MDTraj code that builds the backbone (N, CA, C; nanometers):
import mdtraj as md
import numpy as np

residues = "UNK UNK UNK UNK UNK UNK UNK UNK UNK UNK UNK UNK UNK UNK UNK UNK UNK UNK UNK UNK UNK UNK UNK UNK UNK UNK UNK UNK UNK UNK UNK UNK UNK UNK UNK UNK UNK UNK UNK UNK UNK UNK UNK UNK UNK UNK UNK UNK UNK UNK UNK UNK UNK UNK UNK UNK UNK UNK UNK UNK UNK UNK UNK UNK UNK UNK UNK UNK UNK UNK UNK UNK UNK UNK UNK UNK UNK UNK UNK UNK UNK UNK UNK UNK UNK UNK UNK UNK UNK UNK UNK UNK UNK UNK UNK UNK UNK UNK UNK UNK UNK UNK UNK UNK UNK UNK UNK UNK UNK UNK".split()
xyz = np.array([
    [-4.1819, 1.6764, -1.3097],
    [-4.2200, 1.7919, -1.2325],
    [-4.0945, 1.7811, -1.1581],
    [-4.0304, 1.6915, -1.0903],
    [-3.9173, 1.6895, -1.0083],
    [-3.8096, 1.7573, -1.0852],
    [-3.7726, 1.7268, -1.2192],
    [-3.6711, 1.7741, -1.2691],
    [-3.6875, 1.9417, -1.2877],
    [-3.8087, 1.9626, -1.3183],
    [-3.8373, 2.1381, -1.3134],
    [-3.8183, 2.2041, -1.1768],
    [-3.8461, 2.1410, -1.0620],
    [-3.8236, 2.1945, -0.9412],
    [-3.6924, 2.2096, -0.8943],
    [-3.6046, 2.0870, -0.9419],
    [-3.4403, 2.0872, -0.9132],
    [-3.3865, 2.1874, -1.0051],
    [-3.4386, 2.2129, -1.1348],
    [-3.3664, 2.3010, -1.1988],
    [-3.3921, 2.4355, -1.1284],
    [-3.4979, 2.4711, -1.0868],
    [-3.5394, 2.6265, -1.0516],
    [-3.4684, 2.6274, -0.9152],
    [-3.4732, 2.5238, -0.8547],
    [-3.4160, 2.5384, -0.7306],
    [-3.2584, 2.5688, -0.7247],
    [-3.1829, 2.4842, -0.8318],
    [-3.0382, 2.5055, -0.8307],
    [-3.0061, 2.6202, -0.9087],
    [-3.1019, 2.6853, -1.0144],
    [-3.1024, 2.8151, -1.0782],
    [-3.1030, 2.9422, -0.9598],
    [-3.1766, 2.9229, -0.8780],
    [-3.1998, 3.0365, -0.7899],
    [-3.1111, 3.0489, -0.6772],
    [-3.0363, 2.9675, -0.6530],
    [-2.9634, 2.9782, -0.5454],
    [-2.8340, 3.0707, -0.5479],
    [-2.7998, 3.1471, -0.4744],
    [-2.6742, 3.2187, -0.4729],
    [-2.5718, 3.1256, -0.4782],
    [-2.4659, 3.1870, -0.5535],
    [-2.3410, 3.1026, -0.5678],
    [-2.2814, 3.0700, -0.4500],
    [-2.2738, 3.1390, -0.3368],
    [-2.1997, 3.1030, -0.2234],
    [-2.2988, 2.9881, -0.1741],
    [-2.4224, 2.9722, -0.1704],
    [-2.4845, 2.8638, -0.1425],
    [-2.4956, 2.7395, -0.2265],
    [-2.4811, 2.7531, -0.3597],
    [-2.4424, 2.6390, -0.4629],
    [-2.3064, 2.5714, -0.4033],
    [-2.1939, 2.6510, -0.3649],
    [-2.0710, 2.5643, -0.3342],
    [-2.1095, 2.4977, -0.2229],
    [-2.1879, 2.5492, -0.1027],
    [-2.1992, 2.4693, 0.0137],
    [-2.2815, 2.3329, -0.0068],
    [-2.3573, 2.3464, -0.1327],
    [-2.4479, 2.2144, -0.1593],
    [-2.3557, 2.1115, -0.2253],
    [-2.2387, 2.1408, -0.2847],
    [-2.1830, 2.0300, -0.3283],
    [-2.1126, 1.9439, -0.2417],
    [-2.0956, 1.7933, -0.2477],
    [-2.0297, 1.7145, -0.1900],
    [-1.8757, 1.7594, -0.1843],
    [-1.8299, 1.7503, -0.0512],
    [-1.6753, 1.7936, -0.0542],
    [-1.5999, 1.6633, -0.0112],
    [-1.4781, 1.6351, -0.0436],
    [-1.3779, 1.5336, -0.0231],
    [-1.3041, 1.5683, 0.0897],
    [-1.2706, 1.4846, 0.1822],
    [-1.1863, 1.5329, 0.2798],
    [-1.0311, 1.5504, 0.2357],
    [-0.9608, 1.6542, 0.2796],
    [-0.8327, 1.6590, 0.2367],
    [-0.7442, 1.5582, 0.2938],
    [-0.6173, 1.5173, 0.2278],
    [-0.5502, 1.4141, 0.2946],
    [-0.4776, 1.4478, 0.4088],
    [-0.4979, 1.3543, 0.5063],
    [-0.4867, 1.3979, 0.6330],
    [-0.3390, 1.4444, 0.6717],
    [-0.2496, 1.3513, 0.6271],
    [-0.1145, 1.3746, 0.6676],
    [-0.0477, 1.5002, 0.6037],
    [-0.0859, 1.5099, 0.4666],
    [-0.0525, 1.6408, 0.4068],
    [-0.1052, 1.7659, 0.4721],
    [-0.2200, 1.7618, 0.4951],
    [-0.2831, 1.8885, 0.5826],
    [-0.2168, 1.9110, 0.7097],
    [-0.2041, 1.8032, 0.7904],
    [-0.1311, 1.8233, 0.9176],
    [0.0170, 1.8749, 0.8737],
    [0.0991, 1.8409, 0.7842],
    [0.2293, 1.8900, 0.7418],
    [0.2155, 2.0344, 0.7018],
    [0.1230, 2.0541, 0.6271],
    [0.1239, 2.2018, 0.5893],
    [0.0771, 2.3051, 0.7042],
    [-0.0171, 2.2463, 0.7856],
    [-0.0498, 2.3222, 0.9022],
    [0.0631, 2.3456, 1.0050],
    [0.1501, 2.2493, 1.0144],
    [0.2665, 2.2380, 1.0993],
    [0.3803, 2.3312, 1.0370],
    [0.4069, 2.3234, 0.9101],
    [0.5111, 2.4078, 0.8616],
    [0.4606, 2.5636, 0.8517],
    [0.3428, 2.5737, 0.8408],
    [0.2958, 2.7257, 0.8375],
    [0.2970, 2.7848, 0.9724],
    [0.2527, 2.6958, 1.0634],
    [0.2647, 2.7502, 1.2159],
    [0.4050, 2.7695, 1.2685],
    [0.4707, 2.6675, 1.2509],
    [0.6279, 2.6838, 1.2984],
    [0.7102, 2.7942, 1.2240],
    [0.6697, 2.8112, 1.0995],
    [0.7320, 2.9223, 1.0339],
    [0.6978, 3.0655, 1.0686],
    [0.5744, 3.0828, 1.1002],
    [0.5335, 3.1897, 1.1627],
    [0.5728, 3.2295, 1.2873],
    [0.5741, 3.1205, 1.3651],
    [0.6100, 3.1576, 1.5068],
    [0.7818, 3.1755, 1.5038],
    [0.8554, 3.1151, 1.4276],
    [1.0014, 3.1482, 1.4240],
    [1.0158, 3.2879, 1.3558],
    [0.9525, 3.3068, 1.2670],
    [0.9631, 3.4755, 1.1975],
    [0.9448, 3.5713, 1.2814],
    [0.8202, 3.5494, 1.3784],
    [0.7850, 3.6383, 1.4813],
    [0.8854, 3.6318, 1.6020],
    [0.9326, 3.5242, 1.6269],
    [1.0556, 3.5175, 1.7349],
    [1.1880, 3.5992, 1.6791],
    [1.2073, 3.5981, 1.5561],
    [1.3328, 3.6617, 1.5081],
    [1.2978, 3.8238, 1.4967],
    [1.1842, 3.8418, 1.4600],
    [1.1503, 4.0024, 1.4434],
    [1.1465, 4.0495, 1.6013],
    [1.0760, 3.9898, 1.6990],
    [1.0958, 4.0220, 1.8516],
    [1.2571, 4.0398, 1.9120],
    [1.3113, 3.9469, 1.8740],
    [1.4679, 3.9573, 1.9021],
    [1.5396, 4.0610, 1.8383],
    [1.5106, 4.1082, 1.7198],
    [1.5775, 4.2121, 1.6565],
    [1.5154, 4.3557, 1.6907],
    [1.3818, 4.3598, 1.7326],
    [1.3087, 4.4712, 1.7812],
    [1.3567, 4.5105, 1.9038],
    [1.3459, 4.4437, 2.0076],
    [1.3705, 4.4517, 2.1593],
    [1.5302, 4.4195, 2.1884],
    [1.5897, 4.3787, 2.1007],
    [1.7285, 4.3435, 2.1452],
    [1.7685, 4.2245, 2.2428],
    [1.6936, 4.1206, 2.2271],
    [1.7155, 4.0084, 2.3232],
    [1.7579, 3.9017, 2.2438],
    [1.7893, 3.8020, 2.3328],
    [1.8579, 3.6970, 2.2778],
    [1.9958, 3.6599, 2.2835],
    [2.0672, 3.5558, 2.2405],
    [2.1950, 3.5437, 2.2734],
    [2.3003, 3.6529, 2.1895],
    [2.4084, 3.6676, 2.2426],
    [2.4936, 3.7693, 2.1792],
    [2.5513, 3.7157, 2.0597],
    [2.5020, 3.6306, 1.9785],
    [2.5638, 3.5955, 1.8541],
    [2.5155, 3.7043, 1.7294],
    [2.6248, 3.7226, 1.6393],
    [2.5939, 3.8274, 1.5544],
    [2.4725, 3.7755, 1.4549],
    [2.3662, 3.8477, 1.4400],
    [2.2803, 3.8008, 1.3189],
    [2.2053, 3.7067, 1.3756],
    [2.1857, 3.6720, 1.4718],
    [2.0971, 3.5578, 1.5333],
    [1.9490, 3.5602, 1.4816],
    [1.9060, 3.7209, 1.4730],
    [1.7702, 3.7307, 1.4400],
    [1.7495, 3.7116, 1.3007],
    [1.8515, 3.7148, 1.2239],
    [1.8434, 3.6995, 1.0752],
    [1.8276, 3.5668, 1.0461],
    [1.9196, 3.4657, 1.1447],
    [1.9125, 3.3213, 1.1089],
    [1.7686, 3.2887, 1.1385],
    [1.7015, 3.3261, 1.2500],
    [1.5600, 3.2909, 1.2745],
    [1.4625, 3.3301, 1.1813],
    [1.4675, 3.4626, 1.1376],
    [1.3821, 3.5042, 1.0158],
    [1.4110, 3.4135, 0.8896],
    [1.5161, 3.3855, 0.8592],
    [1.5442, 3.3069, 0.7402],
    [1.4952, 3.1653, 0.7514],
    [1.5118, 3.0984, 0.8556],
    [1.4566, 2.9434, 0.8948],
    [1.3048, 2.9413, 0.8760],
    [1.2542, 3.0579, 0.9429],
    [1.0992, 3.0753, 0.9588],
    [1.0650, 3.0843, 0.8159],
    [1.1173, 3.1674, 0.7379],
    [1.0717, 3.2062, 0.6010],
    [1.0918, 3.0803, 0.5019],
    [1.1816, 3.0138, 0.5419],
    [1.1905, 2.8744, 0.4574],
    [1.0946, 2.7712, 0.4914],
    [1.0562, 2.7708, 0.6217],
    [0.9387, 2.6776, 0.6449],
    [0.7975, 2.7434, 0.6265],
    [0.7716, 2.8596, 0.6455],
    [0.6516, 2.9502, 0.6244],
    [0.5981, 2.9295, 0.4674],
    [0.6938, 2.9675, 0.3819],
    [0.6465, 2.9768, 0.2325],
    [0.5796, 2.8395, 0.1935],
    [0.6582, 2.7374, 0.2073],
    [0.5929, 2.6001, 0.1313],
    [0.4779, 2.5763, 0.2223],
    [0.4653, 2.5749, 0.3438],
    [0.3680, 2.5568, 0.4452],
    [0.2507, 2.6262, 0.4113],
    [0.2589, 2.7601, 0.3915],
    [0.1491, 2.8498, 0.3394],
    [0.0900, 2.8197, 0.2054],
    [0.1883, 2.7778, 0.1105],
    [0.1471, 2.7500, -0.0260],
    [0.0570, 2.6135, -0.0364],
    [0.1118, 2.5178, 0.0621],
    [0.0293, 2.3959, 0.0466],
    [-0.1102, 2.4104, 0.1302],
    [-0.1115, 2.4971, 0.2308],
    [-0.2294, 2.5158, 0.3051],
    [-0.3298, 2.6112, 0.2246],
    [-0.2690, 2.6987, 0.1425],
    [-0.3698, 2.7861, 0.0490],
    [-0.4227, 2.6942, -0.0601],
    [-0.3402, 2.5852, -0.1239],
    [-0.3950, 2.4974, -0.2098],
    [-0.4815, 2.4101, -0.1601],
    [-0.4586, 2.3570, -0.0384],
    [-0.5542, 2.2528, 0.0214],
    [-0.7013, 2.3172, 0.0553],
    [-0.6996, 2.4543, 0.1014],
    [-0.8113, 2.5130, 0.1297],
    [-0.9090, 2.5514, 0.0171],
    [-0.8350, 2.5818, -0.0881],
    [-0.8978, 2.6112, -0.2163],
    [-0.9593, 2.4706, -0.2816],
    [-0.8817, 2.3736, -0.2883],
    [-0.9501, 2.2289, -0.3040],
    [-1.0343, 2.1856, -0.2270],
    [-1.0471, 2.2173, -0.0918],
    [-1.1704, 2.1935, 0.0043],
    [-1.2906, 2.2761, -0.0406],
    [-1.2354, 2.3956, -0.0578],
    [-1.3691, 2.4830, -0.1007],
    [-1.4249, 2.4847, -0.2394],
    [-1.3516, 2.3740, -0.3136],
    [-1.3854, 2.3752, -0.4799],
    [-1.3664, 2.5136, -0.5563],
    [-1.2715, 2.5687, -0.5183],
    [-1.2500, 2.6844, -0.5830],
    [-1.1859, 2.6453, -0.7374],
    [-1.2394, 2.7040, -0.8490],
    [-1.1958, 2.6554, -0.9900],
    [-1.0459, 2.6684, -1.0087],
    [-0.9719, 2.5394, -1.0547],
    [-0.8521, 2.5550, -1.0526],
    [-0.7674, 2.4889, -0.9550],
    [-0.8429, 2.4701, -0.8292],
    [-0.7719, 2.3801, -0.7289],
    [-0.8048, 2.2426, -0.7045],
    [-0.7049, 2.1686, -0.6902],
    [-0.7150, 2.0447, -0.6731],
    [-0.6330, 1.9742, -0.5535],
    [-0.6476, 1.8539, -0.4801],
    [-0.5600, 1.8163, -0.3930],
    [-0.4290, 1.7674, -0.4725],
    [-0.4190, 1.7328, -0.5980],
    [-0.3358, 1.6835, -0.6687],
    [-0.2088, 1.7639, -0.6934],
    [-0.2251, 1.8939, -0.6597],
    [-0.1515, 2.0111, -0.6694],
    [-0.0395, 2.0097, -0.5673],
    [-0.0646, 1.9577, -0.4500],
    [0.0370, 1.9504, -0.3337],
    [0.0934, 1.8148, -0.3280],
    [0.2326, 1.8263, -0.3178],
    [0.3081, 1.6928, -0.2733],
    [0.2195, 1.6381, -0.1595],
    [0.2207, 1.5132, -0.1777],
    [0.1339, 1.4366, -0.0859],
    [0.2211, 1.3442, -0.0033],
    [0.1863, 1.3314, 0.1479],
    [0.2755, 1.2287, 0.2088],
    [0.1660, 1.1070, 0.2501],
    [0.0558, 1.1008, 0.1885],
    [-0.0660, 1.0112, 0.1895],
    [-0.0451, 0.8970, 0.1002],
    [0.0387, 0.8803, 0.0123],
    [0.0486, 0.7727, -0.0833],
    [0.0691, 0.6328, -0.0236],
    [0.0246, 0.5412, -0.0694],
    [0.0076, 0.3990, -0.0349],
    [0.1596, 0.3547, -0.0205],
    [0.2391, 0.4043, -0.1115],
    [0.4088, 0.3333, -0.1024],
    [0.4544, 0.3821, 0.0025],
    [0.4287, 0.4707, 0.0950],
    [0.4901, 0.5174, 0.1993],
    [0.4463, 0.4278, 0.3142],
    [0.3425, 0.3398, 0.3185],
    [0.2841, 0.2833, 0.4324],
    [0.3364, 0.1324, 0.4335],
])
top = md.Topology()
chain = top.add_chain()
for i, resn in enumerate(residues, 1):
    res = top.add_residue(resn, chain, resSeq=i)
    for name in ("N", "CA", "C"):
        top.add_atom(name, md.element.get_by_symbol(name[0]), res)
traj = md.Trajectory(xyz[None], top)
């Protein structure tokens, strides 16, 4: 009787509730912090470069805004990639795993 109730209960749940029922493993802490840090710093530096170009502020160095934009892009792209993959693995989306992101949580580093 319990098996039948479990089967019916799992069958009639909407998909978004089924995902919430699963046990989630925590993301690797150092990797998650590094990904969020890279994403945040990259976004701030990109916005700063765009602001300098738009309002013509900043030092009198030629193409200073382009340097900031390029540096922000170089930090934002890997950070956003890792953040997206970590979020997909945390939410248990098909095809996403924590192993897809380079990890700084290896035991060999400590």
